[in-house]
matplotlib code that plots the C-alpha trace (Angstrom):
import matplotlib.pyplot as plt

x = [-10.8, -11.6, -11.4, -8.0, -6.9, -7.9, -6.1, -3.0, -3.2, -0.3, 2.0, 1.1, 2.7, 6.0, 6.3, 6.9, 4.8, 7.8, 7.6, 4.2, 5.1, 8.1, 6.0, 5.7, 2.7, 4.5, 7.1, 4.6, 5.6, 2.6, 3.8, 7.1, 5.1, 2.9, 5.8, 8.0, 10.5, 10.3, 11.4, 9.4, 10.2, 9.0, 5.8, 5.2, 5.7, 3.2, 0.7, 0.7, 0.3, -2.6, -4.4, -3.6, -3.5, -6.9, -8.0, -5.1, -7.2, -8.6, -5.1, -4.2, -7.4, -8.4, -12.0, -12.8, -15.2, -16.8, -14.5, -17.0, -14.4, -13.8, -10.1, -9.5, -9.9, -10.3, -9.6, -10.2, -7.4, -7.8, -5.3, -3.9, -0.8, 1.3, 2.2, 3.6, 3.4, -0.3, -2.5, -5.1, -7.0, -8.1, -6.0, -6.7, -4.9, -4.7, -3.3, 0.2, 0.3, -1.1, -2.2, -3.2, -6.6, -5.9, -8.2, -7.2, -4.7, -5.3, -3.6, -1.7, -0.4, 0.7, 2.3, 4.3, 5.4, 6.6, 8.1, 5.7, 5.2, 1.6, 0.6, -3.0, -4.0, -7.5, -10.2, -11.8, -8.8, -5.3, -2.7, 1.0, 3.8, 7.5, 9.8, 11.7, 13.4, 13.7, 16.1, 16.6, 18.7, 19.5, 18.6, 19.7, 18.5, 15.4, 15.2, 13.6, 12.4, 11.7, 9.7, 8.7, 6.7, 5.2, 1.7, -0.6, -4.2, -7.8, -10.6, -14.3, -15.1, -13.4, -14.5, -12.6, -9.9, -6.3, -4.8, -1.1, 1.1, 3.5, 3.3, 5.6, 6.0, 8.2, 8.0, 9.6, 10.8]
y = [-9.4, -11.9, -9.0, -8.0, -11.6, -11.6, -8.3, -9.6, -13.2, -12.8, -12.3, -15.7, -17.5, -15.7, -15.8, -18.4, -18.5, -17.3, -13.9, -13.2, -14.6, -12.3, -9.2, -7.0, -4.6, -2.2, -1.8, -0.6, 2.6, 3.0, 6.2, 4.5, 1.8, 4.3, 6.6, 3.7, 4.0, 0.3, -2.8, -5.7, -8.1, -5.4, -4.8, -8.5, -9.3, -6.7, -7.5, -11.2, -10.5, -8.1, -10.7, -13.7, -12.7, -13.1, -9.7, -7.8, -4.9, -4.5, -4.7, -1.7, 0.2, 0.4, 0.2, -1.3, 0.9, 0.3, 1.3, 1.2, -0.5, -4.3, -3.8, -1.7, -2.4, 0.8, 1.5, 4.5, 5.0, 5.9, 8.8, 10.8, 9.8, 12.1, 11.0, 13.1, 16.1, 15.7, 14.3, 11.6, 9.1, 7.1, 4.5, 1.8, -1.3, -2.5, -5.9, -4.6, -2.0, 0.7, 4.2, 7.3, 8.8, 12.5, 15.5, 19.0, 18.2, 17.4, 14.3, 16.1, 18.6, 15.9, 13.9, 17.0, 17.6, 14.0, 13.9, 11.1, 11.1, 10.8, 7.7, 8.9, 12.5, 13.5, 15.6, 12.3, 10.1, 10.5, 7.7, 8.3, 6.0, 6.5, 3.5, 3.6, 0.2, -2.2, -5.1, -8.8, -11.2, -14.9, -16.9, -20.4, -20.8, -18.7, -15.2, -12.7, -9.5, -6.7, -3.6, -0.8, 2.1, 5.3, 5.8, 8.7, 8.2, 9.0, 6.4, 6.8, 5.2, 8.1, 11.3, 14.4, 12.3, 11.6, 8.2, 8.1, 5.2, 2.5, -0.8, -3.6, -6.4, -9.4, -11.8, -15.2, -16.2]
z = [6.6, 3.8, 1.3, 2.7, 2.4, -1.3, -1.9, -0.3, -1.7, -4.1, -1.1, 0.4, -2.4, -1.7, 2.0, 4.7, 7.9, 9.8, 8.1, 9.5, 12.9, 13.2, 12.8, 15.9, 15.6, 17.9, 15.1, 12.5, 10.7, 8.5, 7.0, 5.9, 4.2, 2.4, 1.4, 0.0, 2.8, 3.6, 1.7, 0.3, 3.2, 5.8, 3.9, 3.3, 7.0, 8.0, 5.3, 6.1, 9.8, 9.1, 6.8, 8.9, 12.6, 14.3, 15.5, 13.9, 12.8, 16.3, 17.8, 15.7, 16.6, 12.9, 11.7, 8.3, 6.3, 2.9, 0.2, -2.6, -4.7, -5.0, -5.5, -2.3, 1.4, 3.4, 7.1, 9.3, 11.8, 15.4, 15.1, 12.2, 10.3, 8.3, 4.7, 2.0, 4.2, 4.8, 7.5, 7.1, 9.1, 6.1, 4.2, 1.6, 0.6, -3.0, -4.0, -3.7, -1.0, 1.2, 0.1, 2.0, 1.2, 1.0, 0.9, -0.2, -2.9, -6.5, -7.8, -10.6, -8.1, -5.6, -8.4, -9.5, -5.9, -5.5, -9.0, -10.1, -13.9, -15.1, -17.0, -17.4, -16.8, -17.9, -16.1, -15.0, -14.2, -12.9, -12.6, -12.0, -11.1, -10.1, -9.9, -6.6, -6.7, -9.6, -9.3, -10.1, -8.2, -8.5, -5.4, -5.8, -9.4, -8.9, -10.1, -7.7, -9.3, -6.9, -7.9, -5.6, -7.1, -5.7, -7.0, -7.1, -8.5, -8.4, -8.4, -9.1, -5.7, -3.9, -5.6, -4.7, -3.0, -4.0, -3.3, -2.8, -1.7, -2.4, -4.4, -3.3, -5.8, -5.6, -8.6, -8.7, -12.2]

ax = plt.figure().add_subplot(projection="3d")
ax.plot(x, y, z, "-o")
ax.set_aspect("equal")
plt.show()
């Protein structure tokens, strides 16, 4: 859980304790978070609850497994979820959001299917990003910049797998 806390640390600066306290684990729609069908407050509430609630992972029935990557925290789920039309029982969290760990689909193929443009596309590495929401608003003299992106990638720590999910970022300027 410490590693998850480090992954999600940037959120702590942006949220109040009430955000995490208001989260109800029964309301979790993990596929919506992964597929960018949630907003930043919904993701932050869940992420802060997951990182800060004692026993949260156990309450969800998740099992943390070695990700082999210092920038990812990986969980095996007790039941399959369906994300991007595919089933998986494995997810990872990066610093900004959850991703499904998918078998049986090449990253460039999934990116084309989801209309995610490639940033890097080589035989050894794929990285694609599609901006879903990008906005700035003034909140009492503070600018809040929201950016939600759909990401498809490969990473060395997960050979033969495609990672696909959402990045939720809220910057205070």
